[in-house]
Residue, then its C-alpha position, 0 to 999 in steps of 0.5 A: m775384335i779386329g780393332r784391338i791391334f790398332s792404336k786409338r790415336n790412329l783410328a779415332l778420326g773424329g778429332l783429326i779431321a776439320l769440319s767441312a767448309p760451307m758449300a757455294v749455293i748452286a741454283s736448281n734448274d727449274e726445267a726439271r723435277a727435283p728427285g728429292s720430291v719422290f725419293d728420300l734424300s735426307q741423308w745424301k749429297i750429290t757430286l755433279p759433272t759441272d762447275d757452275n760456281r767456277d771454282g775448278k771443282p765439280d759442283e756438290i749439292d748438300v743435303r739441305a739444298i738437294q731436297d729441292y734440286a734438279h739439273s735437267d741434263f744430269f740429275y732429274l726425275d723422268d716422266n715415271g717419277h724415276m731418278v736419272f743420273a747422267s755424266p759425259n766422258k769429259a767434264v770436271t772431275t774430283a781429285n784422284t780420278t779422271n772419271t766424271r760422275s753424277e753420284l750421291r754420297q751417303m751423309l748419315r749426319g743429315t743437315n747437322t754440319r757440325i759433324g765433319t764429312h769424314d767424322p765417325g758420326n757421318n759414316f759407318a764401320v764394321e763391328a770389329r773396328r776399334s771405337s765402332d760405337m762412335f760411328a753413326s751405324i755399324g754396317g748398313r743396307m742399300e737397296a737399289t732398282l735401276r736400268v742402265d740407259h747408256v754407256s759410252i759407245n766409243a773408247g780409244d782403247p777397247t781393251k782397257r778394263p773400264s771401257y764402255s762401263a759405269v759404276v752404279g753403286q759402291i761402298h767407299a772408304t775414307k782416305y786419311d794418313n794412317t799408314r802404320s795401321g794399314f788402313g786409310y787408303g780410301n779404297e773401295p770394298i765394292k763397286i758395282y759395274y755395268k759394261k756393254f760393248p758396242g754391237h753386243e746384244t747385252g751387257s754384264v753386271f759384275w762387282t769388284y773388290e779392291r785390295n785394301l793396300p796403298r796406292d804404290d803397292p803393285n798388289r793393290t788392284d780390283l778383283a772382279v766377281g761376276v753376276f749377270g754375264n761376264t766380268w771386264d776381262n771377257m770381251e765376248d757377248p754375254g747374250e741371253n746371260g747378260i743384262a740389256l740396256g734399259e733392262e731393270f735389275s736390282y742389288t742389295i749391299n747389306v753390311h751386317r756386323n763384319t760381312m758384306y752380303l749381296t743380293f742381285s736380282n733380275e726378273r729374267l735371270g733370277t737372284i744371285r747371292q754372294t758374301r765377302s768378309l770385310v775383316r779378313g783379306a780376300d786372298a794372300l796379297d790383301n791386307p789381312y784385316a781387309y776393311g776392318g779398320d776403315t771408315l765407310y759410306f755408300k754411294a749410288g748413281v753413275y760414276n762414268q768409267c770411260s776416262t778421256r785420259s790415255g796412258e799405260s794405266q789400265w784405267y785410261a781408256g782414252c774415251p772421246g769427249t769435247g766437254d760440250w754436253a750437247v755434242d757429246k750426248a749426240a755422239g754417244n760419249y756419256a753414261q746414264a742410269t735411271f733408278s726406280r728405287l733407292v733405300v738405305t736402312a740399318s743392316t739386317p741379319p742375312e737370310e737363312 
């Protein structure tokens, strides 16, 4: 068991993190149909690229409120009963990022707010993690079918990796003060990207694994794995090997015991299966125990990667945006994806 090498004081998170503060009530937009009327959102909350309650933070709609909630610009059902997520390049963002999002966050506690957001009872862990039996589940499985409708068609620096891209699914680790064990950095063992350059026939689907290291470690970076088309370092048109805007594809992230099993499929390009251990480092520079001591949760929707910030960082693509949704949408400075399926269940053994 990986967890045996870590102290109980460091890894028993439930007693260290306070319960979430009550959220301000934000009214649904009556012009749109609520995704919760079609999709099971009983264990999800959403973060939006809006600040309707004017608290200087992105609006969050909790599990109870999201069942009847819609936003006619950023979160709604289309005419086919599919769930649409949209996010402009420029809008209010969460702490520690310059990217906007319209994105669901898994809440395994449901409406039981006596369990803190970051407590084990609201998240999952790998089997090898110490006290894994305290968590809401060991592993988990998320399945999605979607199409990417749009990514920003403008970027200040097209050579930056995140330009013209969006993340449409991920696993996130909780950030907490636990540096002695090498965990708690709030990194991502998987982010699923769609990236398409303007003028290209198709875009690429790939995923990244972030080395689980502290923010100031120069080796903390994302390792890209190709699926359909290219990864973010190849600026060539993937052509028939890529996925077009509006073309449907599916992904499954199945964390079973200590391994992440991935399945990607597309009617035209077929099915691709990949695996990654979450308890052994991806390479010699990674945390040797990967994410074996972390607290994990799924996310899905649109996490727009076209940051309006400029600078030396590879993440700052200098994408244009005014903060006015109508103006930015007309200029093509936004990301949007439409999900026809999103289901989260217990993990399952890998296919033979």
